[in-house]
N, C-alpha and C positions, 0 to 999 in steps of 0.2 A: 490553186494557191501558188504553186511554183511559177505558173505563167504570169500571175499578177505581180509577183516579186521581181521576175525578170523584166517586165515592162516598166515597173517602178525604177529599177536600177538603170535601165536604158534611158529613161526620161531624165533622171538626175545627172547621168553622165553627158547627155546631150545638152542640158542646161549649163553644166560645167564647161563644155566646149564652146558654147555660144558666149558665155561670160568671158572666156579667155580671148576670143576673137574681138569682142566689143572692147575689152580692155586694151588690146594692142592698137586698135584703130581709134581709141580715144573717145568712144561713145559713152560718156559718163552717165547720161540719163538712162540709157538702156542697161548699163552695168548696175546702177543703183536699183533699177526695177527688178533685175534678176536677183540681186542680193536680197531684196525684200521678199520676193517670191520664194527664193531658195531657202530662206530661214523657216518659212512655213513647211516646206518639204522636209527639212532636217528635223524640225520638231515632230512632224508626223512619223517619220521613220524611227526616231528614237522611242516614240510611244509604241509603235509596232514592235520594236525590238524588246521593250519591256514586257509587252503582252506574250511574245513568243518565249521570252525567258521564263515567265510565270508558267506558261504551258509546258515548257521543257521540265521544269522542276516538279510540276504536278504529275506529269507522265512518269518521270523517274520515281518519284515517291510512291505512286500507285503500283507501279510494276514491282518495286522492292517489297511493298506490303503484301502483294499477291504471292511472290516468291516465298516470303517468310511463312505465310499461311499455308501454302501447299507443302512445304518441307516440314513444318511443325504445326499441324492443325490443332493439336491439344495444348500448345503453349499459349501464353498470354500475348497475343499479337494485336495489331491495330484493327483487324477485322473480326475479332471475337464477338464484339457487341452487335455487329451488323449481321453476322452469320452464326446464329445459334444452332449448332449441329449436336445431334445425339450420337451416342457411341455405336460402334458397329454391332454389338450384341443386341441392342435394342432394335436397330434397324432390321436385323435378320429375323428377330422374333416377330416383327410386324409382317415381314414377308412370309414367314411360315404360317402365321394365322390367316393371312389372305389366301394362301394356297389351300389350307384346310377348308375354309368357307367355300371356295370355288369348287373343290372336289366334292364336298357334301351336297352342294346345290346340283351338280351334274348327276350324282348318284340318285338324288331325289327325283330328278326329271326322268332319268332312265327307269326308275322303279314305276313311275306313273305310266310310262310307255309300255313297259313289259307286263304290268299287272292290270292295266285298265284299257288303254287305247288299242293295244294289239290283241286283246282278248275278245272273243265272240260270245258275249254273255247272252243268256236267254232272257226273254222279257221278265221272267220272274226274279231277275237278279237285283231289282230295285234301282237305287240311284246310279249304279255303275253301268246300267243298260241305257243306251240312247240310240240303238240300232246301228252301232259302228260296223263297218264292213269295208271291203276293198283291200288293196295291198297293204302289207304290214309297214309300219313306220320304221325308219332307221333310228337307232339309238343315238344319243348325244355322246360325242367323244370326250372322255375325261382327259384333260391335258397333263395329269399328274398320276404317277404311280402311287401305290399305297404308302411308300416312304417319302412321298412328296417331291420326288425327282421328276424331271421333264419326261413325258411319255409321248410316243408316236402313235397317231391315230391308226386303228386297224381298219380292215375292210368292212363295209357295211355300217360304219359310223360317220356321222356328220360333224364337221368342225364347228366351233362356236361362231366362226366368221359368217357362215352361210346357213346355219341351221334354220333360222326363221324363214328364209326364202324356200328352202327345200320342203319344210313342213307345211307351207301353204297349199301344196298339192294334195295334202292328206286332210284337209279341212272340209267338212260337209256343210250343206245348207240345212237349216232347221225348218221343220214343219211348225204350224201353229201349236202343236201339242208338245213341242220341245224335243222331237226326235229327228234324227238325220233322215232327210228324204232323198239325199244323193249319196253315192259312195264316199266314204271318208272315215277316218279314225279319230278325228277330234271335232268337237263342236267349236264355234267361234269363241265362246267363253274359255274353254280349256286351252285353245290356241293362244289367247291373250295372256293367260297366266303362264303358259310355257314360254312365251316370248319374253315376258318380264323376267323370268328366272334366267333365261339365256342372256339377256342384256346385262343383268347384274354380274353374271359369271364372266361375260366378255370383258366388262369394265375392270373387274378385279384381276383378270389374267393379263390384260394388255397394259393397264395404267398403273397398277400398284408398283411394279418394279421401278418405274420411272419416279414415282413418288417416294419410294424407299431411297433411291439415289439422291433425291432432294433432301430427304430427312437426314441422311448421314453425310450430306454434302459431297458425295461422289461426283454427281453431275457438275457441281460448282467447281470442284477441284480439277476435273478434266477441262472445263471451260477456261479456268485461270491458267492451266498449264499451256493450253493452245495459244491463249493470248500472249503469255509470257514468251513463248518460243517463236511465234510467228510474227507478232506485231510490235512488241515492246522495243526490240533492237532498232527496227526501222524508225519508229516514232522518236526515240531518243536521239538517234543520229540526225534525222531530218530536221527536227526542231532545233537542235544545237547549231547545225550549219546555217539554218535560216536566220537565227538571231545574230550569229557571228557575221554573216554576209550583210545584214542590215547595219550592224555597227560599223563595219568597214566602209560601206557606201556612205553612211551618214557622216562619218569622220572625214572621209575624202572630200565630200561636197562642202562640209563646213570649212575645212582647210582652203578649198578653192575659193569660197566666198571671202575668206579673210585675205587671201592673196590678191583677189581682184581689187578689193578696196585699197590695199597697200600699193599695188601696181598703178591704179588709177590716180591715187594721190601723188605718188612719186613722179608719174608722167606729167601731171599738171604742174608740179613744182619745177620740173625741168623746163617746161614751156615758159613759165613765168620768169625763171632764171635767164633763159635765152633772150626773152623780150627785154629784161632789165639791162643785160649786158649790151644788147643791140642799141637800146635807148641811150 
């Protein structure tokens, strides 16, 4: 955009210079042609000036609205209807409930691992027996403490990120009778259910905090603050200087067009006067 404006200003100044030369040498036809062409350029630059003035005002109003909303999110500002945010207490309650669900799912998966898959049941055990054997499965890491604070995984636990990949090594192949015919702690059906529980827990653990930030507009507030601090000052200054520059160039060329015509007419009158006196 800057390059285009610089080229436009250079073209208009070059036309002004040509018109000045043609006026001095008395080339009225070329002067009138440049005047005709120059008025189109002046009209176009004035239109561009109006566009950038509108852009400048729109950017300034938008930045002011974002600043007002960031400083007073609970006040009645211009962005209230566009950004319906909940209060912080409601957002924190949502986060707490998601952590409770995640923690309960992990505990349920670990209970299945400790009470079913890692047990060597005899054939008389009924449905819980499917000939499980081999190394014991690692339990799933619970990312939260009992008070729902962030917890660090201990040794022998697998994280939510790679639990399904690790547990694939503990899945056996089934015989036609439905029992494991290869070493393994899970049947494919149990592995599928465990994977579904892990995926739900993973989604709640990783995505709910971001959704909560959207819910109470924390993410939007951070974004607006970054835009206001990093981009708004530059946009306001650049758009202002652009339309000021266009006004100056347009006014200068318009004045040049008027002076060309006046100078050409005066020069023609002087020529006629000299011819009349000489006659």
